[in-house]
C-alpha positions in Angstrom: 7.4 -33.3 -13.4 4.7 -31.4 -12.0 2.8 -32.7 -9.1 -0.6 -32.0 -8.0 -1.3 -30.4 -4.8 -3.9 -32.4 -2.6 -6.7 -30.0 -1.4 -5.4 -29.9 2.1 -1.5 -28.5 0.7 -3.8 -26.0 -1.2 -5.8 -24.6 1.7 -2.5 -24.1 3.8 -0.8 -22.5 1.1 -3.6 -20.4 0.2 -3.9 -19.7 4.1 0.5 -18.5 4.2 -0.1 -16.5 1.1 -2.8 -14.0 2.6 -1.4 -13.9 5.8 1.6 -12.6 4.1 -0.6 -10.2 2.3 -2.6 -9.2 5.4 0.6 -8.5 7.1 1.9 -6.3 3.6 -1.6 -4.2 3.4 -0.5 -3.0 7.3 2.8 -1.6 5.8 4.1 2.1 6.6 5.7 2.5 3.2 3.0 3.0 0.7 5.3 1.1 -2.0 5.2 -2.2 -0.3 1.4 -1.2 0.2 0.0 -0.3 -3.0 2.5 -3.8 -4.2 0.1 -6.1 -1.8 -3.0 -4.7 -3.0 -1.9 -5.0 -6.8 -1.3 -8.5 -5.8 -4.5 -9.1 -4.0 -6.5 -7.8 -6.7 -4.7 -9.9 -9.0 -5.2 -13.0 -7.0 -8.8 -12.2 -6.4 -9.2 -12.2 -10.3 -8.1 -15.8 -10.6 -9.2 -17.7 -7.4 -12.7 -19.5 -6.2 -15.3 -18.5 -4.7 -13.8 -19.2 -0.9 -10.8 -17.3 -1.7 -12.8 -14.3 -3.0 -14.5 -13.8 0.5 -11.3 -14.1 2.3 -9.9 -11.1 -0.4 -13.2 -9.6 1.1 -12.9 -10.1 5.0 -9.3 -8.6 4.0 -10.6 -5.7 2.8 -13.5 -5.0 5.3 -10.7 -5.5 8.0 -8.8 -2.6 6.7 -12.0 -0.4 6.0 -12.3 -0.6 10.1 -9.2 0.2 11.1 -8.4 3.4 12.8 -5.7 4.4 10.8 -7.2 6.7 7.5 -4.0 6.1 5.5 -5.3 1.9 5.8 -9.1 2.7 4.9 -8.6 4.5 1.6 -6.2 1.8 0.8 -10.2 -0.3 1.5 -11.0 2.1 -0.7 -8.8 1.7 -3.5 -9.5 -2.0 -3.6 -13.5 -2.4 -3.3 -13.5 0.3 -6.1 -11.7 -2.2 -8.1 -14.0 -5.1 -7.0 -17.1 -2.9 -7.6 -17.8 -4.5 -11.0 -17.5 -8.0 -9.6 -20.2 -7.6 -6.9 -22.9 -6.5 -9.1 
């Protein structure tokens, strides 16, 4: 039997997942970073608007990072999200 999560439980789980993805987006190993980007984009395609904003905040944080590789990662994400932005 599958139990439903409360709104509070869903928010806690969402926060933990995004926190982990945020850490992985800054991973020096390119393969790990690429996988985190793919997962972030997959998540973005199925979450509600509030979580889409969180995805965008993570992306903008990457875009303003001092590391050029992180800015390039942000561009990859933004490129994939562009069609959703109008």
